[in-house]
MARMARSE-766053 format. One record per residue (C-alpha): x, y, z; residue in one letter; residue number from 1. Coordinates in nm, 2 decimals, decimal comma. Each point is the difference from the previous one (the first is absolute). Layout:
// residues N
@xx = X; yy = Y; zz = Z; code = A; pos = NUM
...
END
This chain:
// residues 354
@xx = 1,12; yy = 4,98; zz = 0,17; code = M; pos = 1
@xx = -0,34; yy = -0,01; zz = -0,19; code = R; pos = 2
@xx = -0,26; yy = 0,19; zz = 0,18; code = V; pos = 3
@xx = -0,37; yy = 0,09; zz = -0,04; code = I; pos = 4
@xx = -0,12; yy = 0,36; zz = 0,06; code = T; pos = 5
@xx = -0,36; yy = 0,02; zz = 0,11; code = S; pos = 6
@xx = -0,25; yy = 0,28; zz = -0,07; code = L; pos = 7
@xx = 0,09; yy = 0,16; zz = 0,34; code = I; pos = 8
@xx = 0,37; yy = -0,02; zz = -0,07; code = G; pos = 9
@xx = 0,08; yy = -0,29; zz = 0,22; code = K; pos = 10
@xx = 0,30; yy = -0,21; zz = -0,12; code = V; pos = 11
@xx = 0,00; yy = -0,37; zz = 0,05; code = T; pos = 12
@xx = 0,20; yy = -0,29; zz = -0,14; code = M; pos = 13
@xx = -0,18; yy = -0,23; zz = -0,24; code = S; pos = 14
@xx = -0,04; yy = -0,36; zz = 0,13; code = K; pos = 15
@xx = -0,03; yy = -0,34; zz = -0,17; code = A; pos = 16
@xx = -0,07; yy = -0,36; zz = 0,12; code = I; pos = 17
@xx = 0,21; yy = -0,26; zz = -0,17; code = A; pos = 18
@xx = -0,08; yy = -0,37; zz = -0,05; code = L; pos = 19
@xx = 0,34; yy = -0,14; zz = 0,10; code = F; pos = 20
@xx = 0,12; yy = -0,36; zz = -0,03; code = S; pos = 21
@xx = 0,37; yy = 0,07; zz = 0,06; code = G; pos = 22
@xx = 0,07; yy = -0,10; zz = -0,36; code = G; pos = 23
@xx = 0,19; yy = 0,20; zz = -0,26; code = L; pos = 24
@xx = -0,31; yy = 0,15; zz = -0,18; code = D; pos = 25
@xx = -0,18; yy = 0,12; zz = 0,31; code = S; pos = 26
@xx = 0,31; yy = 0,14; zz = 0,15; code = T; pos = 27
@xx = 0,08; yy = 0,20; zz = -0,31; code = L; pos = 28
@xx = -0,36; yy = 0,14; zz = -0,01; code = A; pos = 29
@xx = 0,06; yy = 0,13; zz = 0,35; code = V; pos = 30
@xx = 0,34; yy = 0,15; zz = -0,08; code = L; pos = 31
@xx = -0,14; yy = 0,18; zz = -0,31; code = I; pos = 32
@xx = -0,25; yy = 0,17; zz = 0,23; code = M; pos = 33
@xx = 0,25; yy = 0,08; zz = 0,26; code = L; pos = 34
@xx = 0,22; yy = 0,17; zz = -0,27; code = K; pos = 35
@xx = -0,30; yy = 0,23; zz = -0,06; code = Q; pos = 36
@xx = -0,01; yy = 0,09; zz = 0,37; code = G; pos = 37
@xx = -0,32; yy = -0,19; zz = 0,07; code = I; pos = 38
@xx = -0,05; yy = -0,15; zz = 0,34; code = D; pos = 39
@xx = -0,05; yy = -0,37; zz = -0,04; code = V; pos = 40
@xx = -0,14; yy = -0,26; zz = 0,24; code = T; pos = 41
@xx = 0,03; yy = -0,35; zz = -0,13; code = A; pos = 42
@xx = -0,23; yy = -0,28; zz = 0,10; code = I; pos = 43
@xx = 0,08; yy = -0,37; zz = -0,03; code = T; pos = 44
@xx = -0,29; yy = -0,24; zz = 0,00; code = F; pos = 45
@xx = 0,07; yy = -0,34; zz = 0,14; code = L; pos = 46
@xx = -0,20; yy = -0,31; zz = -0,08; code = N; pos = 47
@xx = 0,04; yy = -0,38; zz = 0,04; code = H; pos = 48
@xx = 0,11; yy = -0,05; zz = -0,35; code = F; pos = 49
@xx = 0,27; yy = 0,27; zz = -0,05; code = G; pos = 50
@xx = 0,37; yy = 0,04; zz = 0,06; code = C; pos = 51
@xx = 0,03; yy = -0,01; zz = 0,38; code = E; pos = 52
@xx = 0,22; yy = 0,26; zz = 0,17; code = I; pos = 53
@xx = 0,33; yy = -0,17; zz = 0,07; code = G; pos = 54
@xx = -0,05; yy = -0,28; zz = -0,25; code = D; pos = 55
@xx = 0,35; yy = -0,05; zz = -0,12; code = R; pos = 56
@xx = -0,10; yy = -0,22; zz = -0,28; code = S; pos = 57
@xx = -0,20; yy = 0,25; zz = -0,20; code = S; pos = 58
@xx = 0,06; yy = 0,35; zz = 0,16; code = C; pos = 59
@xx = 0,30; yy = 0,22; zz = 0,04; code = S; pos = 60
@xx = 0,19; yy = -0,01; zz = 0,33; code = K; pos = 61
@xx = -0,18; yy = 0,32; zz = 0,10; code = D; pos = 62
@xx = -0,28; yy = 0,08; zz = -0,24; code = P; pos = 63
@xx = -0,06; yy = 0,34; zz = 0,17; code = F; pos = 64
@xx = 0,36; yy = 0,12; zz = 0,02; code = A; pos = 65
@xx = -0,08; yy = 0,26; zz = -0,26; code = A; pos = 66
@xx = -0,25; yy = 0,17; zz = 0,24; code = S; pos = 67
@xx = 0,29; yy = 0,06; zz = 0,24; code = V; pos = 68
@xx = 0,25; yy = 0,10; zz = -0,26; code = K; pos = 69
@xx = -0,23; yy = 0,25; zz = -0,18; code = F; pos = 70
@xx = -0,22; yy = 0,11; zz = 0,29; code = G; pos = 71
@xx = -0,36; yy = -0,10; zz = -0,05; code = F; pos = 72
@xx = -0,25; yy = -0,17; zz = 0,23; code = R; pos = 73
@xx = -0,13; yy = -0,35; zz = -0,04; code = V; pos = 74
@xx = -0,32; yy = -0,13; zz = 0,16; code = K; pos = 75
@xx = -0,10; yy = -0,36; zz = -0,01; code = M; pos = 76
@xx = -0,36; yy = -0,14; zz = -0,01; code = A; pos = 77
@xx = -0,13; yy = -0,35; zz = -0,03; code = H; pos = 78
@xx = -0,28; yy = -0,06; zz = -0,24; code = L; pos = 79
@xx = -0,10; yy = -0,32; zz = 0,19; code = S; pos = 80
@xx = -0,36; yy = -0,13; zz = -0,07; code = D; pos = 81
@xx = -0,06; yy = 0,26; zz = -0,27; code = K; pos = 82
@xx = 0,27; yy = -0,16; zz = -0,22; code = F; pos = 83
@xx = -0,12; yy = -0,35; zz = 0,07; code = I; pos = 84
@xx = -0,34; yy = 0,09; zz = -0,13; code = D; pos = 85
@xx = 0,12; yy = 0,13; zz = -0,33; code = I; pos = 86
@xx = 0,23; yy = -0,30; zz = -0,05; code = V; pos = 87
@xx = -0,31; yy = -0,22; zz = 0,03; code = K; pos = 88
@xx = -0,23; yy = 0,20; zz = -0,22; code = N; pos = 89
@xx = 0,18; yy = 0,28; zz = -0,19; code = P; pos = 90
@xx = -0,24; yy = 0,22; zz = -0,20; code = K; pos = 91
@xx = 0,25; yy = 0,03; zz = -0,28; code = H; pos = 92
@xx = 0,11; yy = -0,36; zz = 0,00; code = G; pos = 93
@xx = 0,33; yy = -0,18; zz = 0,07; code = H; pos = 94
@xx = 0,31; yy = 0,02; zz = -0,21; code = G; pos = 95
@xx = 0,17; yy = -0,31; zz = -0,12; code = K; pos = 96
@xx = 0,00; yy = -0,15; zz = 0,35; code = N; pos = 97
@xx = -0,18; yy = 0,13; zz = 0,31; code = M; pos = 98
@xx = 0,12; yy = 0,36; zz = -0,03; code = N; pos = 99
@xx = -0,29; yy = 0,25; zz = 0,01; code = P; pos = 100
@xx = 0,23; yy = 0,28; zz = -0,12; code = C; pos = 101
@xx = -0,27; yy = 0,26; zz = -0,11; code = V; pos = 102
@xx = -0,20; yy = -0,05; zz = 0,32; code = D; pos = 103
@xx = 0,32; yy = 0,01; zz = 0,21; code = C; pos = 104
@xx = 0,09; yy = 0,34; zz = -0,14; code = R; pos = 105
@xx = -0,35; yy = 0,13; zz = 0,05; code = I; pos = 106
@xx = 0,01; yy = -0,11; zz = 0,36; code = L; pos = 107
@xx = 0,34; yy = 0,16; zz = 0,07; code = M; pos = 108
@xx = -0,09; yy = 0,32; zz = -0,16; code = L; pos = 109
@xx = -0,33; yy = 0,02; zz = 0,20; code = K; pos = 110
@xx = 0,20; yy = -0,04; zz = 0,32; code = E; pos = 111
@xx = 0,26; yy = 0,25; zz = -0,11; code = A; pos = 112
@xx = -0,28; yy = 0,25; zz = -0,10; code = K; pos = 113
@xx = -0,14; yy = -0,03; zz = 0,35; code = N; pos = 114
@xx = 0,34; yy = 0,09; zz = 0,14; code = L; pos = 115
@xx = 0,03; yy = 0,28; zz = -0,25; code = M; pos = 116
@xx = -0,32; yy = 0,16; zz = 0,13; code = E; pos = 117
@xx = 0,08; yy = -0,06; zz = 0,37; code = I; pos = 118
@xx = 0,35; yy = 0,15; zz = -0,03; code = S; pos = 119
@xx = -0,09; yy = 0,29; zz = -0,23; code = G; pos = 120
@xx = 0,22; yy = -0,12; zz = -0,28; code = A; pos = 121
@xx = -0,07; yy = 0,12; zz = -0,36; code = D; pos = 122
@xx = 0,04; yy = -0,31; zz = -0,22; code = F; pos = 123
@xx = 0,12; yy = -0,36; zz = -0,02; code = L; pos = 124
@xx = 0,31; yy = -0,14; zz = -0,18; code = I; pos = 125
@xx = 0,09; yy = -0,35; zz = -0,11; code = T; pos = 126
@xx = 0,31; yy = -0,15; zz = -0,16; code = G; pos = 127
@xx = -0,21; yy = -0,17; zz = -0,28; code = E; pos = 128
@xx = 0,15; yy = 0,00; zz = -0,35; code = V; pos = 129
@xx = -0,23; yy = -0,01; zz = -0,30; code = L; pos = 130
@xx = 0,02; yy = -0,35; zz = -0,17; code = G; pos = 131
@xx = 0,21; yy = -0,16; zz = 0,27; code = Q; pos = 132
@xx = -0,27; yy = -0,23; zz = 0,13; code = R; pos = 133
@xx = -0,24; yy = -0,17; zz = -0,24; code = P; pos = 134
@xx = -0,31; yy = 0,02; zz = 0,23; code = M; pos = 135
@xx = 0,01; yy = 0,32; zz = 0,21; code = S; pos = 136
@xx = 0,25; yy = 0,23; zz = -0,17; code = Q; pos = 137
@xx = -0,18; yy = 0,07; zz = -0,33; code = R; pos = 138
@xx = -0,12; yy = 0,33; zz = -0,15; code = R; pos = 139
@xx = -0,36; yy = -0,12; zz = 0,01; code = D; pos = 140
@xx = 0,03; yy = -0,14; zz = 0,35; code = T; pos = 141
@xx = 0,14; yy = 0,30; zz = 0,19; code = F; pos = 142
@xx = -0,32; yy = 0,21; zz = -0,04; code = P; pos = 143
@xx = -0,21; yy = -0,29; zz = 0,12; code = V; pos = 144
@xx = 0,21; yy = -0,05; zz = 0,31; code = I; pos = 145
@xx = 0,01; yy = 0,37; zz = 0,08; code = D; pos = 146
@xx = -0,37; yy = 0,05; zz = -0,05; code = R; pos = 147
@xx = -0,10; yy = -0,31; zz = 0,21; code = E; pos = 148
@xx = 0,24; yy = 0,12; zz = 0,28; code = A; pos = 149
@xx = -0,18; yy = 0,33; zz = 0,00; code = D; pos = 150
@xx = 0,33; yy = 0,17; zz = -0,09; code = A; pos = 151
@xx = -0,06; yy = 0,10; zz = -0,36; code = K; pos = 152
@xx = 0,25; yy = 0,27; zz = -0,10; code = G; pos = 153
@xx = 0,19; yy = -0,02; zz = 0,33; code = Y; pos = 154
@xx = 0,23; yy = -0,29; zz = -0,08; code = V; pos = 155
@xx = 0,34; yy = 0,11; zz = -0,15; code = L; pos = 156
@xx = 0,23; yy = -0,26; zz = -0,15; code = R; pos = 157
@xx = 0,32; yy = 0,20; zz = -0,03; code = P; pos = 158
@xx = 0,19; yy = -0,27; zz = -0,20; code = L; pos = 159
@xx = -0,25; yy = 0,00; zz = -0,28; code = S; pos = 160
@xx = -0,19; yy = 0,33; zz = 0,05; code = A; pos = 161
@xx = 0,11; yy = 0,16; zz = -0,33; code = K; pos = 162
@xx = -0,17; yy = -0,29; zz = -0,19; code = L; pos = 163
@xx = -0,33; yy = 0,07; zz = 0,17; code = M; pos = 164
@xx = -0,24; yy = 0,29; zz = 0,05; code = K; pos = 165
@xx = 0,10; yy = 0,26; zz = 0,26; code = P; pos = 166
@xx = -0,14; yy = -0,07; zz = 0,34; code = T; pos = 167
@xx = -0,16; yy = 0,26; zz = 0,23; code = I; pos = 168
@xx = 0,32; yy = 0,07; zz = 0,20; code = P; pos = 169
@xx = 0,17; yy = 0,07; zz = -0,33; code = E; pos = 170
@xx = -0,28; yy = 0,23; zz = -0,12; code = E; pos = 171
@xx = 0,00; yy = 0,18; zz = 0,33; code = Q; pos = 172
@xx = 0,38; yy = 0,07; zz = -0,02; code = G; pos = 173
@xx = 0,08; yy = -0,22; zz = 0,30; code = L; pos = 174
@xx = 0,22; yy = -0,21; zz = -0,22; code = V; pos = 175
@xx = 0,23; yy = 0,10; zz = -0,29; code = D; pos = 176
@xx = -0,09; yy = -0,23; zz = -0,28; code = R; pos = 177
@xx = 0,32; yy = 0,08; zz = -0,18; code = D; pos = 178
@xx = 0,19; yy = -0,18; zz = 0,28; code = L; pos = 179
@xx = -0,20; yy = -0,32; zz = -0,04; code = L; pos = 180
@xx = 0,09; yy = -0,30; zz = -0,22; code = Y; pos = 181
@xx = -0,13; yy = -0,20; zz = -0,30; code = D; pos = 182
@xx = 0,11; yy = -0,36; zz = 0,09; code = F; pos = 183
@xx = -0,19; yy = -0,29; zz = -0,14; code = S; pos = 184
@xx = 0,03; yy = -0,37; zz = -0,04; code = G; pos = 185
@xx = 0,19; yy = -0,27; zz = 0,20; code = R; pos = 186
@xx = 0,36; yy = 0,12; zz = -0,05; code = S; pos = 187
@xx = 0,15; yy = 0,13; zz = 0,32; code = R; pos = 188
@xx = 0,29; yy = 0,17; zz = -0,17; code = K; pos = 189
@xx = -0,16; yy = 0,35; zz = 0,03; code = P; pos = 190
@xx = -0,07; yy = -0,05; zz = 0,37; code = Q; pos = 191
@xx = 0,35; yy = -0,12; zz = 0,07; code = I; pos = 192
@xx = 0,15; yy = 0,30; zz = -0,17; code = A; pos = 193
@xx = -0,23; yy = 0,23; zz = 0,19; code = L; pos = 194
@xx = 0,08; yy = -0,17; zz = 0,33; code = A; pos = 195
@xx = 0,37; yy = 0,07; zz = -0,07; code = K; pos = 196
@xx = -0,08; yy = 0,37; zz = -0,05; code = E; pos = 197
@xx = -0,17; yy = 0,01; zz = 0,33; code = F; pos = 198
@xx = 0,27; yy = -0,19; zz = 0,18; code = G; pos = 199
@xx = -0,23; yy = -0,29; zz = 0,07; code = L; pos = 200
@xx = 0,25; yy = -0,29; zz = 0,01; code = N; pos = 201
@xx = -0,18; yy = -0,27; zz = 0,18; code = E; pos = 202
@xx = -0,35; yy = -0,14; zz = -0,09; code = Y; pos = 203
@xx = -0,16; yy = -0,34; zz = -0,03; code = P; pos = 204
@xx = 0,05; yy = -0,21; zz = -0,31; code = A; pos = 205
@xx = -0,32; yy = -0,02; zz = -0,21; code = P; pos = 206
@xx = -0,18; yy = -0,30; zz = 0,15; code = A; pos = 207
@xx = -0,37; yy = -0,09; zz = -0,02; code = G; pos = 208
@xx = -0,04; yy = 0,09; zz = 0,37; code = G; pos = 209
@xx = -0,37; yy = -0,10; zz = 0,00; code = C; pos = 210
@xx = -0,04; yy = -0,37; zz = 0,07; code = L; pos = 211
@xx = -0,33; yy = 0,00; zz = -0,18; code = L; pos = 212
@xx = 0,18; yy = 0,02; zz = -0,33; code = T; pos = 213
@xx = 0,18; yy = -0,33; zz = 0,07; code = E; pos = 214
@xx = -0,17; yy = -0,31; zz = -0,15; code = P; pos = 215
@xx = 0,08; yy = -0,24; zz = 0,28; code = N; pos = 216
@xx = -0,10; yy = 0,23; zz = 0,28; code = Y; pos = 217
@xx = -0,32; yy = 0,10; zz = -0,19; code = S; pos = 218
@xx = -0,09; yy = -0,36; zz = -0,04; code = C; pos = 219
@xx = 0,04; yy = -0,07; zz = 0,37; code = R; pos = 220
@xx = -0,21; yy = 0,31; zz = 0,08; code = L; pos = 221
@xx = -0,28; yy = -0,12; zz = -0,23; code = K; pos = 222
@xx = 0,01; yy = -0,34; zz = 0,16; code = E; pos = 223
@xx = -0,03; yy = 0,16; zz = 0,35; code = L; pos = 224
@xx = -0,29; yy = 0,22; zz = -0,11; code = F; pos = 225
@xx = -0,18; yy = -0,31; zz = -0,14; code = D; pos = 226
@xx = 0,01; yy = -0,17; zz = 0,34; code = H; pos = 227
@xx = -0,02; yy = 0,31; zz = 0,22; code = N; pos = 228
@xx = -0,15; yy = 0,32; zz = -0,14; code = P; pos = 229
@xx = 0,10; yy = 0,19; zz = 0,31; code = D; pos = 230
@xx = 0,34; yy = -0,12; zz = 0,10; code = P; pos = 231
@xx = 0,20; yy = 0,12; zz = 0,30; code = A; pos = 232
@xx = 0,31; yy = 0,21; zz = -0,06; code = Y; pos = 233
@xx = 0,20; yy = -0,29; zz = 0,13; code = K; pos = 234
@xx = -0,13; yy = -0,22; zz = -0,28; code = D; pos = 235
@xx = 0,09; yy = 0,26; zz = -0,26; code = I; pos = 236
@xx = 0,35; yy = 0,06; zz = 0,14; code = N; pos = 237
@xx = 0,07; yy = -0,38; zz = -0,01; code = L; pos = 238
@xx = -0,06; yy = 0,00; zz = -0,37; code = L; pos = 239
@xx = 0,35; yy = 0,14; zz = -0,05; code = R; pos = 240
@xx = 0,18; yy = -0,30; zz = 0,14; code = V; pos = 241
@xx = 0,03; yy = -0,37; zz = 0,01; code = G; pos = 242
@xx = -0,16; yy = -0,30; zz = -0,17; code = R; pos = 243
@xx = -0,38; yy = 0,00; zz = 0,03; code = H; pos = 244
@xx = -0,23; yy = -0,29; zz = 0,05; code = F; pos = 245
@xx = -0,38; yy = 0,01; zz = 0,02; code = R; pos = 246
@xx = -0,16; yy = -0,25; zz = 0,25; code = C; pos = 247
@xx = -0,36; yy = 0,15; zz = 0,00; code = S; pos = 248
@xx = -0,18; yy = 0,32; zz = -0,08; code = S; pos = 249
@xx = 0,11; yy = 0,15; zz = 0,33; code = D; pos = 250
@xx = 0,33; yy = -0,17; zz = 0,06; code = C; pos = 251
@xx = 0,34; yy = 0,04; zz = -0,17; code = K; pos = 252
@xx = 0,35; yy = -0,13; zz = 0,07; code = I; pos = 253
@xx = 0,30; yy = 0,23; zz = -0,07; code = I; pos = 254
@xx = 0,35; yy = -0,16; zz = 0,00; code = V; pos = 255
@xx = 0,30; yy = 0,23; zz = 0,01; code = G; pos = 256
@xx = 0,27; yy = -0,04; zz = -0,27; code = R; pos = 257
@xx = 0,30; yy = 0,16; zz = 0,17; code = N; pos = 258
@xx = 0,11; yy = 0,17; zz = 0,32; code = R; pos = 259
@xx = -0,13; yy = 0,34; zz = -0,11; code = E; pos = 260
@xx = -0,35; yy = -0,14; zz = -0,07; code = E; pos = 261
@xx = 0,01; yy = -0,20; zz = 0,33; code = N; pos = 262
@xx = 0,06; yy = 0,33; zz = 0,18; code = E; pos = 263
@xx = -0,28; yy = 0,17; zz = -0,18; code = I; pos = 264
@xx = -0,25; yy = -0,28; zz = 0,07; code = I; pos = 265
@xx = 0,09; yy = 0,01; zz = 0,37; code = L; pos = 266
@xx = -0,04; yy = 0,38; zz = 0,01; code = S; pos = 267
@xx = -0,35; yy = -0,03; zz = -0,15; code = I; pos = 268
@xx = -0,12; yy = -0,29; zz = 0,21; code = A; pos = 269
@xx = -0,19; yy = 0,08; zz = 0,31; code = G; pos = 270
@xx = 0,00; yy = -0,19; zz = 0,33; code = N; pos = 271
@xx = -0,32; yy = -0,19; zz = -0,10; code = D; pos = 272
@xx = 0,14; yy = -0,11; zz = -0,34; code = D; pos = 273
@xx = 0,13; yy = -0,35; zz = -0,06; code = C; pos = 274
@xx = 0,37; yy = 0,00; zz = -0,10; code = T; pos = 275
@xx = 0,25; yy = -0,29; zz = -0,02; code = M; pos = 276
@xx = 0,36; yy = -0,09; zz = -0,08; code = H; pos = 277
@xx = 0,22; yy = -0,31; zz = 0,01; code = V; pos = 278
@xx = 0,24; yy = 0,04; zz = 0,30; code = P; pos = 279
@xx = 0,36; yy = -0,09; zz = -0,05; code = G; pos = 280
@xx = -0,01; yy = 0,03; zz = -0,38; code = Y; pos = 281
@xx = 0,00; yy = 0,27; zz = -0,26; code = G; pos = 282
@xx = -0,38; yy = 0,06; zz = -0,01; code = S; pos = 283
@xx = -0,26; yy = 0,23; zz = -0,15; code = P; pos = 284
@xx = -0,23; yy = 0,18; zz = 0,23; code = V; pos = 285
@xx = -0,35; yy = -0,12; zz = -0,09; code = T; pos = 286
@xx = -0,32; yy = 0,18; zz = 0,09; code = M; pos = 287
@xx = -0,37; yy = -0,08; zz = -0,02; code = I; pos = 288
@xx = -0,25; yy = 0,28; zz = -0,05; code = T; pos = 289
@xx = -0,36; yy = -0,03; zz = 0,08; code = G; pos = 290
@xx = -0,14; yy = -0,26; zz = 0,24; code = T; pos = 291
@xx = 0,20; yy = -0,32; zz = -0,05; code = P; pos = 292
@xx = -0,15; yy = -0,34; zz = 0,03; code = S; pos = 293
@xx = 0,20; yy = -0,29; zz = 0,14; code = E; pos = 294
@xx = 0,05; yy = -0,12; zz = -0,36; code = E; pos = 295
@xx = 0,13; yy = 0,34; zz = -0,10; code = A; pos = 296
@xx = 0,26; yy = 0,00; zz = 0,29; code = V; pos = 297
@xx = 0,12; yy = -0,34; zz = -0,11; code = L; pos = 298
@xx = 0,02; yy = 0,11; zz = -0,36; code = T; pos = 299
@xx = 0,19; yy = 0,31; zz = 0,09; code = A; pos = 300
@xx = 0,24; yy = -0,20; zz = 0,22; code = A; pos = 301
@xx = 0,06; yy = -0,25; zz = -0,29; code = S; pos = 302
@xx = 0,07; yy = 0,29; zz = -0,24; code = L; pos = 303
@xx = 0,24; yy = 0,16; zz = 0,25; code = C; pos = 304
@xx = 0,19; yy = -0,32; zz = 0,03; code = A; pos = 305
@xx = 0,02; yy = -0,05; zz = -0,38; code = R; pos = 306
@xx = 0,15; yy = 0,35; zz = -0,05; code = Y; pos = 307
@xx = 0,25; yy = -0,04; zz = 0,29; code = S; pos = 308
@xx = 0,35; yy = -0,15; zz = 0,00; code = A; pos = 309
@xx = -0,16; yy = -0,31; zz = 0,17; code = A; pos = 310
@xx = -0,21; yy = -0,08; zz = -0,32; code = R; pos = 311
@xx = 0,18; yy = -0,34; zz = -0,05; code = N; pos = 312
@xx = -0,09; yy = -0,14; zz = 0,34; code = L; pos = 313
@xx = -0,29; yy = -0,24; zz = 0,03; code = S; pos = 314
@xx = -0,15; yy = 0,19; zz = 0,29; code = K; pos = 315
@xx = 0,07; yy = 0,36; zz = 0,11; code = V; pos = 316
@xx = -0,07; yy = 0,17; zz = 0,32; code = D; pos = 317
@xx = -0,17; yy = 0,33; zz = -0,07; code = V; pos = 318
@xx = -0,04; yy = 0,27; zz = 0,27; code = S; pos = 319
@xx = -0,35; yy = 0,15; zz = 0,00; code = V; pos = 320
@xx = -0,09; yy = 0,32; zz = 0,18; code = S; pos = 321
@xx = -0,37; yy = 0,09; zz = 0,02; code = M; pos = 322
@xx = -0,21; yy = 0,20; zz = 0,26; code = N; pos = 323
@xx = 0,31; yy = 0,04; zz = 0,22; code = G; pos = 324
@xx = 0,05; yy = -0,37; zz = 0,02; code = Q; pos = 325
@xx = 0,29; yy = -0,20; zz = -0,16; code = K; pos = 326
@xx = 0,00; yy = -0,36; zz = -0,10; code = S; pos = 327
@xx = 0,19; yy = -0,25; zz = -0,22; code = I; pos = 328
@xx = -0,16; yy = -0,17; zz = -0,30; code = V; pos = 329
@xx = 0,19; yy = -0,31; zz = -0,13; code = K; pos = 330
@xx = -0,09; yy = -0,03; zz = -0,37; code = I; pos = 331
@xx = 0,11; yy = -0,12; zz = -0,35; code = H; pos = 332
@xx = 0,13; yy = 0,28; zz = -0,23; code = P; pos = 333
@xx = -0,26; yy = 0,08; zz = -0,26; code = A; pos = 334
@xx = 0,03; yy = -0,18; zz = -0,33; code = D; pos = 335
@xx = -0,06; yy = 0,15; zz = -0,35; code = D; pos = 336
@xx = -0,37; yy = -0,11; zz = 0,00; code = D; pos = 337
@xx = -0,07; yy = 0,19; zz = 0,31; code = L; pos = 338
@xx = 0,18; yy = 0,31; zz = -0,13; code = I; pos = 339
@xx = -0,18; yy = -0,01; zz = -0,33; code = N; pos = 340
@xx = -0,34; yy = -0,04; zz = 0,18; code = T; pos = 341
@xx = 0,03; yy = 0,32; zz = 0,21; code = Y; pos = 342
@xx = 0,25; yy = 0,23; zz = -0,17; code = K; pos = 343
@xx = -0,13; yy = 0,31; zz = -0,15; code = I; pos = 344
@xx = 0,15; yy = 0,04; zz = -0,35; code = V; pos = 345
@xx = -0,09; yy = 0,21; zz = -0,31; code = Q; pos = 346
@xx = 0,00; yy = -0,08; zz = -0,37; code = D; pos = 347
@xx = 0,13; yy = 0,24; zz = -0,26; code = K; pos = 348
@xx = -0,34; yy = 0,17; zz = -0,02; code = D; pos = 349
@xx = 0,00; yy = 0,06; zz = 0,38; code = C; pos = 350
@xx = -0,26; yy = -0,25; zz = 0,07; code = Q; pos = 351
@xx = 0,03; yy = -0,16; zz = 0,34; code = V; pos = 352
@xx = 0,04; yy = -0,37; zz = -0,01; code = L; pos = 353
@xx = -0,05; yy = -0,24; zz = 0,29; code = M; pos = 354
END
C-alpha cells in the first residue's frame, strides 16, 4: 500500500480521482494505480451525446463491472448545460464533426479537480494515450488542457506517462514512475496484453461512444441549433432516432423506423406532445415537437400513413393523441413530393438540404 508520511509522522494513503468511461483505457489507468496501492475514486461524466449507461448497442453489458471486480468506487455526474454550451461555442473549435474534444476534456478535468479538492485527493488520472486521438490526445494539446483546467502538473496519464515529463505526484514520490507505461498511437494491442495481465477479461469494444463524432447525428444537431439555439433536452434526445421532417422553425416531425425507435419516441414524449400511429397495421410512432399547426398535424398524419403497412390504401385512419385527447384523422399517405419538401437530409459536406 503506497502511503504518505507527513512532517508530524502521520501516515495516510495517497488518493487519486480518475476520469472513467468504463472503456479499456480508463479501466487500465485505474488498475495501474490500484497496483501501486493508491486509493482511487472514479468519476463518470454523463452528457446527452455520450454512450448512455445500459445502451447495449455501443456499451458493454455492464461497463462498470470492473469497479466491483477490482474494488474501486465510481461516482456519476451529469455535465448538463455546461456541456451544451461548449458544443455550441467551443473555444478550441470542433473536430471533424460537432465534437469539441479539447474543450470537453478541459470541462471534465475542471469538474474532477473540484472533486479532488473537496475529497482531499492528491492528483488526477485519465486513460488517455498519446497519439490515439487526433484532436485532444497530442503532445502539444495535453499541456493546454491541463493548464486551462487549472490542473497543471496534477494530471497523470499512466498509459503514456513515460513518454511525457514527470507529473507532480511522480516527483513527490506518490507514484512509482517505473511502474507506468509508454503506450502511444491507435493500436490497442499493448492495452489488450496489459488487460490480460490484470485479469481484465470483459471490456467494451472500441466504439466512438460520442455521438458528436458521427456525421449524420452532427448534421441533425447543427440543423436543430440553426432553428433553436436553446433546445430542450427532449429535442436533443430525439436526434438519435427516426426520420426527421422540418415543418417550421419551431416545429418538427419525427417518424419511428422500427419497434425500438417507437418505444424510445413514446418514452420521450410528454402528455402534451402530439403523437400518432395507424391502428390495426404495422405503424411507426410519429411525434410532433414544438407547437403544431393544423397543417403540421395533417402533414405528420400523412407521413405516418406513408411509412405504415397501410401505405397502399387510398385513405388511412391515423390515431392522433394530443393534450390528453384522441381523435382519428382520415388522410392520404404522403407522396414523394411531400416527403422531399419536408425531410431533413444532408449532402456529403454535411450541409442541410430542404
